[in-house]
GUMARDREN-330294 format. One record per residue (C-alpha): y, z, x; residue number from 1. Coordinates in steps of 0.05 Angstrom, whole numbers, plus 5000, padded with zeros to 4 digits. Example, Ala and Ser with C-alpha at 12.3 -4.5 7.8 and 13.67 -1.06 7.14 Angstrom:
BEGIN
+------+------+------+-----+
!   c2 !   c3 !   c1 !   i !
+------+------+------+-----+
! 4910 ! 5156 ! 5246 !   1 !
! 4979 ! 5143 ! 5273 !   2 !
+------+------+------+-----+
end
This chain:
BEGIN
+------+------+------+-----+
!   c2 !   c3 !   c1 !   i !
+------+------+------+-----+
! 2711 ! 9108 ! 6833 !   1 !
! 2641 ! 9125 ! 6857 !   2 !
! 2650 ! 9082 ! 6920 !   3 !
! 2717 ! 9115 ! 6933 !   4 !
! 2685 ! 9184 ! 6926 !   5 !
! 2630 ! 9164 ! 6975 !   6 !
! 2683 ! 9140 ! 7024 !   7 !
! 2720 ! 9206 ! 7020 !   8 !
! 2655 ! 9245 ! 7030 !   9 !
! 2638 ! 9204 ! 7091 !  10 !
! 2705 ! 9222 ! 7121 !  11 !
! 2689 ! 9296 ! 7110 !  12 !
! 2628 ! 9293 ! 7154 !  13 !
! 2558 ! 9267 ! 7167 !  14 !
! 2526 ! 9317 ! 7119 !  15 !
! 2564 ! 9290 ! 7059 !  16 !
! 2545 ! 9219 ! 7078 !  17 !
! 2472 ! 9235 ! 7088 !  18 !
! 2465 ! 9274 ! 7024 !  19 !
! 2503 ! 9221 ! 6984 !  20 !
! 2449 ! 9172 ! 7004 !  21 !
! 2396 ! 9219 ! 6977 !  22 !
! 2437 ! 9233 ! 6914 !  23 !
! 2446 ! 9159 ! 6900 !  24 !
! 2370 ! 9149 ! 6905 !  25 !
! 2361 ! 9207 ! 6856 !  26 !
! 2411 ! 9178 ! 6807 !  27 !
! 2374 ! 9112 ! 6806 !  28 !
! 2316 ! 9146 ! 6769 !  29 !
! 2330 ! 9219 ! 6751 !  30 !
! 2270 ! 9265 ! 6742 !  31 !
! 2257 ! 9330 ! 6706 !  32 !
! 2269 ! 9390 ! 6752 !  33 !
! 2249 ! 9458 ! 6725 !  34 !
! 2289 ! 9519 ! 6747 !  35 !
! 2249 ! 9584 ! 6737 !  36 !
! 2313 ! 9624 ! 6750 !  37 !
! 2351 ! 9594 ! 6692 !  38 !
! 2392 ! 9656 ! 6678 !  39 !
! 2425 ! 9657 ! 6747 !  40 !
! 2499 ! 9638 ! 6750 !  41 !
! 2490 ! 9593 ! 6812 !  42 !
! 2434 ! 9555 ! 6777 !  43 !
! 2477 ! 9544 ! 6715 !  44 !
! 2535 ! 9519 ! 6757 !  45 !
! 2488 ! 9473 ! 6794 !  46 !
! 2460 ! 9446 ! 6728 !  47 !
! 2531 ! 9427 ! 6708 !  48 !
! 2537 ! 9384 ! 6771 !  49 !
! 2468 ! 9354 ! 6762 !  50 !
! 2486 ! 9334 ! 6690 !  51 !
! 2555 ! 9308 ! 6708 !  52 !
! 2529 ! 9264 ! 6764 !  53 !
! 2463 ! 9246 ! 6729 !  54 !
! 2423 ! 9268 ! 6789 !  55 !
! 2367 ! 9303 ! 6751 !  56 !
! 2344 ! 9325 ! 6683 !  57 !
! 2345 ! 9401 ! 6687 !  58 !
! 2297 ! 9447 ! 6651 !  59 !
! 2316 ! 9521 ! 6649 !  60 !
! 2266 ! 9578 ! 6643 !  61 !
! 2293 ! 9643 ! 6614 !  62 !
! 2318 ! 9678 ! 6552 !  63 !
! 2356 ! 9625 ! 6513 !  64 !
! 2408 ! 9673 ! 6485 !  65 !
! 2424 ! 9700 ! 6554 !  66 !
! 2428 ! 9630 ! 6584 !  67 !
! 2475 ! 9603 ! 6530 !  68 !
! 2520 ! 9665 ! 6533 !  69 !
! 2526 ! 9658 ! 6609 !  70 !
! 2538 ! 9583 ! 6604 !  71 !
! 2594 ! 9594 ! 6553 !  72 !
! 2626 ! 9648 ! 6596 !  73 !
! 2625 ! 9599 ! 6655 !  74 !
! 2651 ! 9541 ! 6613 !  75 !
! 2587 ! 9502 ! 6626 !  76 !
! 2563 ! 9449 ! 6577 !  77 !
! 2487 ! 9447 ! 6579 !  78 !
! 2488 ! 9383 ! 6537 !  79 !
! 2418 ! 9385 ! 6508 !  80 !
! 2385 ! 9417 ! 6569 !  81 !
! 2316 ! 9443 ! 6551 !  82 !
! 2311 ! 9519 ! 6554 !  83 !
! 2242 ! 9551 ! 6554 !  84 !
! 2226 ! 9624 ! 6542 !  85 !
! 2154 ! 9631 ! 6568 !  86 !
! 2140 ! 9688 ! 6519 !  87 !
! 2156 ! 9644 ! 6460 !  88 !
! 2131 ! 9577 ! 6486 !  89 !
! 2084 ! 9539 ! 6441 !  90 !
! 2046 ! 9519 ! 6504 !  91 !
! 2034 ! 9590 ! 6529 !  92 !
! 1961 ! 9591 ! 6504 !  93 !
! 1945 ! 9523 ! 6534 !  94 !
! 1979 ! 9541 ! 6600 !  95 !
! 1942 ! 9607 ! 6602 !  96 !
! 1876 ! 9570 ! 6598 !  97 !
! 1897 ! 9524 ! 6654 !  98 !
! 1916 ! 9581 ! 6700 !  99 !
! 1853 ! 9620 ! 6681 ! 100 !
! 1810 ! 9560 ! 6698 ! 101 !
! 1842 ! 9553 ! 6766 ! 102 !
! 1840 ! 9627 ! 6784 ! 103 !
! 1780 ! 9655 ! 6746 ! 104 !
! 1738 ! 9659 ! 6810 ! 105 !
! 1796 ! 9690 ! 6847 ! 106 !
! 1797 ! 9754 ! 6806 ! 107 !
! 1843 ! 9732 ! 6749 ! 108 !
! 1824 ! 9745 ! 6677 ! 109 !
! 1851 ! 9709 ! 6615 ! 110 !
! 1895 ! 9769 ! 6602 ! 111 !
! 1921 ! 9767 ! 6673 ! 112 !
! 1936 ! 9693 ! 6667 ! 113 !
! 1975 ! 9701 ! 6603 ! 114 !
! 2014 ! 9761 ! 6629 ! 115 !
! 2031 ! 9725 ! 6694 ! 116 !
! 2059 ! 9666 ! 6657 ! 117 !
! 2100 ! 9710 ! 6611 ! 118 !
! 2129 ! 9751 ! 6667 ! 119 !
! 2137 ! 9703 ! 6725 ! 120 !
! 2177 ! 9640 ! 6715 ! 121 !
! 2151 ! 9611 ! 6781 ! 122 !
! 2080 ! 9609 ! 6753 ! 123 !
! 2104 ! 9580 ! 6687 ! 124 !
! 2145 ! 9527 ! 6722 ! 125 !
! 2088 ! 9510 ! 6770 ! 126 !
! 2041 ! 9500 ! 6710 ! 127 !
! 2094 ! 9454 ! 6678 ! 128 !
! 2095 ! 9411 ! 6741 ! 129 !
! 2019 ! 9412 ! 6748 ! 130 !
! 2011 ! 9391 ! 6675 ! 131 !
! 2063 ! 9336 ! 6679 ! 132 !
! 2114 ! 9371 ! 6633 ! 133 !
! 2163 ! 9372 ! 6692 ! 134 !
! 2168 ! 9329 ! 6754 ! 135 !
! 2190 ! 9380 ! 6805 ! 136 !
! 2206 ! 9455 ! 6812 ! 137 !
! 2263 ! 9488 ! 6849 ! 138 !
! 2266 ! 9564 ! 6856 ! 139 !
! 2282 ! 9621 ! 6903 ! 140 !
! 2356 ! 9638 ! 6894 ! 141 !
! 2336 ! 9709 ! 6873 ! 142 !
! 2265 ! 9714 ! 6901 ! 143 !
! 2229 ! 9723 ! 6967 ! 144 !
! 2200 ! 9660 ! 6997 ! 145 !
! 2127 ! 9680 ! 6986 ! 146 !
! 2141 ! 9693 ! 6912 ! 147 !
! 2155 ! 9619 ! 6903 ! 148 !
! 2104 ! 9591 ! 6952 ! 149 !
! 2044 ! 9631 ! 6926 ! 150 !
! 2047 ! 9607 ! 6853 ! 151 !
! 2058 ! 9536 ! 6878 ! 152 !
! 1997 ! 9537 ! 6923 ! 153 !
! 1953 ! 9572 ! 6871 ! 154 !
! 1973 ! 9525 ! 6814 ! 155 !
! 1992 ! 9458 ! 6845 ! 156 !
! 1960 ! 9461 ! 6914 ! 157 !
! 1966 ! 9419 ! 6976 ! 158 !
! 1951 ! 9345 ! 6981 ! 159 !
! 1879 ! 9325 ! 6994 ! 160 !
! 1864 ! 9316 ! 7067 ! 161 !
! 1916 ! 9365 ! 7092 ! 162 !
! 1899 ! 9432 ! 7123 ! 163 !
! 1963 ! 9466 ! 7099 ! 164 !
! 2033 ! 9456 ! 7071 ! 165 !
! 2090 ! 9454 ! 7121 ! 166 !
! 2164 ! 9472 ! 7120 ! 167 !
! 2223 ! 9431 ! 7146 ! 168 !
! 2298 ! 9437 ! 7153 ! 169 !
! 2347 ! 9379 ! 7161 ! 170 !
! 2404 ! 9401 ! 7206 ! 171 !
! 2467 ! 9359 ! 7196 ! 172 !
! 2520 ! 9360 ! 7250 ! 173 !
! 2586 ! 9321 ! 7250 ! 174 !
! 2557 ! 9263 ! 7289 ! 175 !
! 2482 ! 9269 ! 7284 ! 176 !
! 2423 ! 9293 ! 7242 ! 177 !
! 2360 ! 9327 ! 7267 ! 178 !
! 2298 ! 9354 ! 7233 ! 179 !
! 2263 ! 9419 ! 7251 ! 180 !
! 2191 ! 9437 ! 7231 ! 181 !
! 2153 ! 9480 ! 7218 ! 182 !
! 2208 ! 9530 ! 7204 ! 183 !
! 2182 ! 9569 ! 7144 ! 184 !
! 2107 ! 9568 ! 7131 ! 185 !
! 2054 ! 9569 ! 7186 ! 186 !
! 2062 ! 9626 ! 7236 ! 187 !
! 2014 ! 9603 ! 7290 ! 188 !
! 1994 ! 9531 ! 7277 ! 189 !
! 1934 ! 9497 ! 7308 ! 190 !
! 1939 ! 9430 ! 7343 ! 191 !
! 1914 ! 9398 ! 7279 ! 192 !
! 1968 ! 9432 ! 7238 ! 193 !
! 2022 ! 9413 ! 7288 ! 194 !
! 2001 ! 9340 ! 7283 ! 195 !
! 2004 ! 9344 ! 7208 ! 196 !
! 2073 ! 9375 ! 7212 ! 197 !
! 2098 ! 9319 ! 7258 ! 198 !
! 2073 ! 9262 ! 7214 ! 199 !
! 2100 ! 9293 ! 7150 ! 200 !
! 2167 ! 9309 ! 7182 ! 201 !
! 2173 ! 9237 ! 7206 ! 202 !
! 2159 ! 9212 ! 7136 ! 203 !
! 2212 ! 9258 ! 7108 ! 204 !
! 2263 ! 9232 ! 7158 ! 205 !
! 2249 ! 9162 ! 7135 ! 206 !
! 2264 ! 9183 ! 7063 ! 207 !
! 2334 ! 9199 ! 7088 ! 208 !
! 2337 ! 9129 ! 7118 ! 209 !
! 2333 ! 9157 ! 7189 ! 210 !
! 2285 ! 9127 ! 7240 ! 211 !
! 2244 ! 9186 ! 7267 ! 212 !
! 2236 ! 9200 ! 7341 ! 213 !
! 2190 ! 9259 ! 7347 ! 214 !
! 2190 ! 9311 ! 7403 ! 215 !
! 2130 ! 9358 ! 7406 ! 216 !
! 2165 ! 9418 ! 7437 ! 217 !
! 2138 ! 9467 ! 7489 ! 218 !
! 2160 ! 9503 ! 7552 ! 219 !
! 2125 ! 9449 ! 7593 ! 220 !
! 2140 ! 9376 ! 7608 ! 221 !
! 2079 ! 9330 ! 7608 ! 222 !
! 2032 ! 9378 ! 7643 ! 223 !
! 2082 ! 9414 ! 7688 ! 224 !
! 2053 ! 9480 ! 7664 ! 225 !
! 1978 ! 9488 ! 7650 ! 226 !
! 1969 ! 9540 ! 7595 ! 227 !
! 1931 ! 9544 ! 7529 ! 228 !
! 1997 ! 9541 ! 7491 ! 229 !
! 2020 ! 9477 ! 7526 ! 230 !
! 1951 ! 9447 ! 7520 ! 231 !
! 1954 ! 9457 ! 7445 ! 232 !
! 2018 ! 9418 ! 7440 ! 233 !
! 1990 ! 9364 ! 7485 ! 234 !
! 1929 ! 9357 ! 7440 ! 235 !
! 1973 ! 9355 ! 7378 ! 236 !
! 2013 ! 9298 ! 7409 ! 237 !
! 1950 ! 9259 ! 7422 ! 238 !
! 1928 ! 9269 ! 7349 ! 239 !
! 1995 ! 9243 ! 7323 ! 240 !
! 1991 ! 9182 ! 7367 ! 241 !
! 1920 ! 9167 ! 7342 ! 242 !
! 1938 ! 9176 ! 7268 ! 243 !
! 2008 ! 9145 ! 7269 ! 244 !
! 2008 ! 9095 ! 7327 ! 245 !
! 2073 ! 9063 ! 7302 ! 246 !
! 2111 ! 9129 ! 7308 ! 247 !
! 2156 ! 9143 ! 7367 ! 248 !
! 2130 ! 9210 ! 7391 ! 249 !
! 2118 ! 9246 ! 7457 ! 250 !
! 2102 ! 9315 ! 7485 ! 251 !
! 2091 ! 9366 ! 7507 ! 252 !
! 2165 ! 9366 ! 7524 ! 253 !
! 2221 ! 9416 ! 7533 ! 254 !
! 2279 ! 9413 ! 7483 ! 255 !
! 2333 ! 9398 ! 7534 ! 256 !
! 2293 ! 9340 ! 7562 ! 257 !
! 2281 ! 9312 ! 7492 ! 258 !
! 2357 ! 9309 ! 7485 ! 259 !
! 2378 ! 9285 ! 7555 ! 260 !
! 2373 ! 9210 ! 7569 ! 261 !
! 2390 ! 9219 ! 7643 ! 262 !
! 2333 ! 9268 ! 7656 ! 263 !
! 2283 ! 9224 ! 7619 ! 264 !
! 2306 ! 9161 ! 7656 ! 265 !
! 2303 ! 9193 ! 7725 ! 266 !
! 2242 ! 9238 ! 7719 ! 267 !
! 2200 ! 9214 ! 7659 ! 268 !
! 2210 ! 9139 ! 7653 ! 269 !
! 2140 ! 9132 ! 7623 ! 270 !
! 2160 ! 9169 ! 7559 ! 271 !
! 2174 ! 9130 ! 7496 ! 272 !
! 2227 ! 9182 ! 7480 ! 273 !
! 2293 ! 9166 ! 7514 ! 274 !
! 2327 ! 9232 ! 7507 ! 275 !
! 2344 ! 9215 ! 7435 ! 276 !
! 2294 ! 9256 ! 7395 ! 277 !
! 2315 ! 9273 ! 7325 ! 278 !
! 2252 ! 9306 ! 7297 ! 279 !
! 2232 ! 9370 ! 7332 ! 280 !
! 2163 ! 9401 ! 7322 ! 281 !
! 2161 ! 9473 ! 7344 ! 282 !
! 2098 ! 9505 ! 7373 ! 283 !
! 2102 ! 9565 ! 7326 ! 284 !
! 2141 ! 9592 ! 7268 ! 285 !
! 2180 ! 9642 ! 7310 ! 286 !
! 2212 ! 9589 ! 7354 ! 287 !
! 2225 ! 9542 ! 7296 ! 288 !
! 2256 ! 9594 ! 7250 ! 289 !
! 2299 ! 9624 ! 7304 ! 290 !
! 2324 ! 9557 ! 7328 ! 291 !
! 2345 ! 9527 ! 7261 ! 292 !
! 2384 ! 9590 ! 7244 ! 293 !
! 2419 ! 9591 ! 7311 ! 294 !
! 2437 ! 9517 ! 7303 ! 295 !
! 2467 ! 9532 ! 7235 ! 296 !
! 2509 ! 9590 ! 7260 ! 297 !
! 2528 ! 9569 ! 7331 ! 298 !
! 2529 ! 9494 ! 7320 ! 299 !
! 2563 ! 9495 ! 7252 ! 300 !
! 2507 ! 9452 ! 7224 ! 301 !
! 2494 ! 9443 ! 7151 ! 302 !
! 2421 ! 9464 ! 7138 ! 303 !
! 2387 ! 9426 ! 7082 ! 304 !
! 2322 ! 9459 ! 7063 ! 305 !
! 2272 ! 9488 ! 7065 ! 306 !
! 2237 ! 9424 ! 7046 ! 307 !
! 2164 ! 9439 ! 7030 ! 308 !
! 2119 ! 9383 ! 7054 ! 309 !
! 2047 ! 9369 ! 7035 ! 310 !
! 2045 ! 9394 ! 6963 ! 311 !
! 2009 ! 9351 ! 6912 ! 312 !
! 2072 ! 9352 ! 6870 ! 313 !
! 2144 ! 9369 ! 6888 ! 314 !
! 2157 ! 9443 ! 6896 ! 315 !
! 2218 ! 9465 ! 6936 ! 316 !
! 2247 ! 9533 ! 6954 ! 317 !
! 2318 ! 9557 ! 6953 ! 318 !
! 2348 ! 9611 ! 6998 ! 319 !
! 2384 ! 9672 ! 6971 ! 320 !
! 2448 ! 9652 ! 7007 ! 321 !
! 2449 ! 9581 ! 6979 ! 322 !
! 2512 ! 9559 ! 6943 ! 323 !
! 2519 ! 9507 ! 6888 ! 324 !
! 2522 ! 9449 ! 6937 ! 325 !
! 2458 ! 9472 ! 6971 ! 326 !
! 2422 ! 9475 ! 6904 ! 327 !
! 2447 ! 9406 ! 6884 ! 328 !
! 2425 ! 9378 ! 6950 ! 329 !
! 2355 ! 9408 ! 6943 ! 330 !
! 2351 ! 9382 ! 6871 ! 331 !
! 2365 ! 9312 ! 6898 ! 332 !
! 2310 ! 9321 ! 6950 ! 333 !
! 2262 ! 9344 ! 6894 ! 334 !
! 2279 ! 9283 ! 6851 ! 335 !
! 2267 ! 9237 ! 6910 ! 336 !
! 2199 ! 9269 ! 6922 ! 337 !
! 2182 ! 9260 ! 6849 ! 338 !
! 2202 ! 9187 ! 6853 ! 339 !
! 2157 ! 9178 ! 6914 ! 340 !
! 2099 ! 9212 ! 6879 ! 341 !
! 2102 ! 9160 ! 6824 ! 342 !
! 2094 ! 9105 ! 6875 ! 343 !
! 2034 ! 9137 ! 6910 ! 344 !
+------+------+------+-----+
end
């Protein structure tokens, strides 16, 4: 039956096929995903799917009475799902000490730490992940992006050796899949940060079983325009080639050239890209954010993300407009990240 379901999903489009691959990986070793917005209807509906398909082990943060009443009204069986009210948690004192230790030289008192954990599920969930009481966090269905990112950075932090965390979207069309980064985090990245984004995005593409071909985008093609902005992308490309010599990457390059085999063949035969790029690194947040949203609307692409790259432990952000399928997809991504963390 599962194979038949996968076959039907493949017929429905590339997005179903790609995400089924990620979901199957998640089902092989489900991990604990904490949802700070446990009282939201969409989250509860998503939890039902996660439980039915054995994709993840959900943990809900919120008032238990409220969650159970809503679940009953929605005919959802939580089936032993852990529900945590931060105000009543037996670990509140211990978590408060952890947060205080991390932020005491950033202006936070013990009282502030305890109050923050009681009032903000994103801080409580982030502490759970940091302390190993959950494997991943997924939040944002009813919050602004910074409200999820800030607790994650303050509590969990970025991986050692990275300058920042980076954001990525996977755009799934009927016949192809492309990755866009950075689309959500760094407004004006340096060459170093662009190089980090490219390497992390390529690694993420590989997790979806897609061979990355990275285009470092600009308004110039291989020196056709001499400007500090194009020079930054050129330098970033050189850094990527130094650090990941096995990676197919080139730039600075215009988007249309990165997607046109005929132009590359006739004008830029030296490039190791052949007009078949599938990972696009944007020179700034404005261009990346605008582009992925236009692709979603005008190109009828399914946007999977934002996928937060470079965190020490898996933290991912939902969008306010996400539906149940989007949340399930991101939960599968979070579980896969948790699985990879165990191997590192």
